[in-house]
C-alpha positions, -999 to 999 in steps of 0.1 A, spaced: -176 -112 58 -164 -115 93 -135 -139 91 -105 -147 69 -117 -182 60 -86 -198 76 -60 -179 56 -29 -168 75 5 -156 64 31 -183 66 56 -178 95 92 -188 89 117 -192 117 153 -203 119 142 -238 129 116 -242 101 141 -233 74 172 -249 89 191 -216 94 210 -200 122 191 -174 143 209 -144 128 207 -120 99 236 -139 83 216 -171 86 186 -156 69 207 -141 41 223 -175 36 189 -192 34 177 -167 9 207 -171 -13 204 -209 -14 166 -213 -18 152 -216 -52 115 -218 -44 108 -184 -27 89 -170 -57 66 -200 -58 62 -200 -20 52 -164 -19 26 -169 -46 12 -200 -28 11 -184 7 6 -148 -4 24 -134 26 55 -146 45 66 -135 80 103 -140 89 107 -141 127 135 -146 153 163 -140 128 176 -111 149 177 -87 120 186 -51 128 185 -19 107 222 -22 102 220 -58 89 189 -53 68 205 -45 34 216 -80 23 182 -93 35 164 -68 12 187 -78 -16 176 -114 -12 139 -107 -9 135 -78 -34 154 -85 -66 148 -50 -81 141 -25 -54 119 4 -66 116 41 -57 83 52 -42 75 74 -72 40 87 -76 31 75 -41 5 95 -23 12 88 14 36 107 36 69 89 41 106 96 47 133 81 25 159 65 48 181 46 24 184 32 -11 147 30 -20 139 23 16 112 44 33 94 47 66 59 33 66 30 58 62 35 86 87 -1 91 98 -9 99 135 -7 68 156 -43 70 168 -57 64 133 -63 31 114 -49 30 79 -75 11 58 -66 -19 36 -51 -12 2 -27 -27 -24 3 -4 -28 1 20 -58 -31 2 -71 -42 36 -85 -11 39 -106 -3 26 -141 24 3 -126 26 -11 -91 52 -32 -72 48 -69 -72 62 -73 -37 64 -53 -5 87 -59 23 81 -45 58 108 -45 86 101 -38 122 130 -17 136 111 -6 167 80 -24 179 53 -2 194 43 -5 231 7 -15 222 -11 -21 189 4 -11 156 -1 -44 138 0 -45 100 -33 -62 90 -32 -81 57 -62 -93 37 -66 -118 9 -76 -95 -20 -96 -123 -37 -117 -128 -5 -120 -90 -3 -136 -89 -37 -159 -118 -29 -170 -102 4 -186 -72 -14 -223 -70 -22 -232 -78 -58 -245 -43 -64 -212 -27 -52 -191 -50 -75 -214 -42 -104 -212 -5 -98 -174 -6 -100 -173 -27 -132 -165 3 -154 -135 13 -133 -126 44 -114 -112 79 -121 -85 93 -97 -77 130 -95 -46 144 -77 -39 180 -69 -3 183 -60 10 217 -47 43 234 -55 57 232 -20 30 249 2 -5 236 6 -27 207 17 -13 172 9 19 164 -9 39 185 -33 46 173 -68 84 174 -60 80 150 -31 56 128 -50 80 123 -80 113 127 -61 124 155 -85 120 192 -90 124 188 -128 90 193 -146 103 176 -177 111 144 -157 76 145 -143 60 149 -177 81 120 -191 69 98 -163 33 107 -167 34 104 -205 41 67 -200 12 61 -176 -19 70 -197 -26 99 -173 -36 134 -182 -21 163 -164 -22 201 -162 3 225 -147 -16 251 -128 -9 288 -125 0 285 -88 27 260 -98 8 230 -87 0 199 -108 -33 183 -115 -33 146 -126 -62 125 -137 -61 87 -143 -86 61 -152 -80 26 -138 -99 -7 -135 -114 -16 -101 -100 -52 -101 -71 -70 -117 -59 -106 -122 -28 -120 -107 -3 -128 -135 5 -163 -121 -27 -176 -104 -52 -158 -126 -72 -149 -95 -94 -118 -99 -88 -95 -69 -101 -61 -56 -75 -36 -67 -82 0 -63 -80 27 -36 -114 44 -40 -122 42 -3 -89 59 7 -94 87 -20 -131 93 -12 -140 121 12 -164 97 30 -134 78 43 -121 109 61 -150 107 86 -182 127 87 -168 157 105 -136 160 85 -154 156 52 -180 182 61 -153 207 71 -134 202 39 -166 205 18 -170 240 33 -137 252 19 -132 234 -14 -151 212 -38 -142 175 -40 -122 178 -72 -100 204 -56 -89 181 -27 -54 167 -27 -69 135 -40 -104 125 -50 -121 97 -69 -152 90 -90 -165 62 -112 -147 62 -146 -175 80 -163 -172 109 -138 -203 100 -118 -199 101 -80 -192 69 -60 -218 66 -32 -204 70 3 -220 38 15 -201 19 -13 -167 31 -1 -175 25 35 -185 -11 27 -153 -16 8 -132 -2 37 -151 -21 65 -153 -55 48 -116 -55 42 -107 -45 78 -131 -72 91 -115 -99 70 -79 -89 78 -54 -109 97 -31 -89 120 6 -93 118 17 -82 153 52 -69 153 83 -79 173 116 -61 168 135 -76 139 104 -92 122 100 -90 84 68 -93 64 70 -100 26 37 -98 7 25 -103 -28 11 -69 -35 -16 -81 -59 -28 -110 -38 -27 -92 -5 -39 -58 8 -24 -42 39 -30 -14 64 -21 -4 99 -38 -6 133 -35 23 159 -7 21 183 10 37 213 47 44 219 75 46 193 69 25 162 95 23 133 85 1 104 105 4 72 91 -6 38 107 -13 4 92 -27 -28 102 -44 -60 87 -55 -93 
């Protein structure tokens, strides 16, 4: 699959919605409109541009777009919390591409919506690519889809403050083991506290899901991001020398424990990136996506880039 079959996020501007070109104008539009939910499901992703939103004027906009803002609990990517359930986007080095994924698709529950805000646009690159997750599923070879039919098994090894990857304290935003266990008990996960203070979590999840409104079946797992093959040949080979796959900070297999072939996860990764549409950032832009219907990622960039993210159910 080499194109996005004509799909694009819908761009909304002050002129198109009849609002003033200001954060106050956008907030007034959001408080008066009654069809935003239906519009998001129809269009899958919305870009709000030229409303002159700043980080200082962002809060009422988020209140209008995210009715129940969620904490990034059990998230596996490195972020910094900068406000009330507001985070920096994934803090990977700028030269790397972040492959397409639906946020927290490996978890028992995931956000319905994601909101991105561009506080500082990069000098070059740094787009947030988005992909129609239904087309992503359809783009995969039949044998790959069939191999994933039984679902996947995710394994996390979270350290106690020192080690490779994230700590369990950062992952769950607490240092109380009882709170972590209460959270995990409701997620159908199994877990084990290790003698070094770390935490090992195993979860089995389906590889696809259906949108609760449209009924569309979509690709909905992060096997390519959790698989050592996605790290690149050299990195994967070096890690394999020092630890087995199931001791990595995160790893994945098919649900029955059998290994996922490297060529499967590479196909999953590459077909999505090829089908993606880039949202190129300008300062003050906002991007709202339906997290089931749309996957997202990040292109490499140069210069400072500050994109904030928040989510809701």
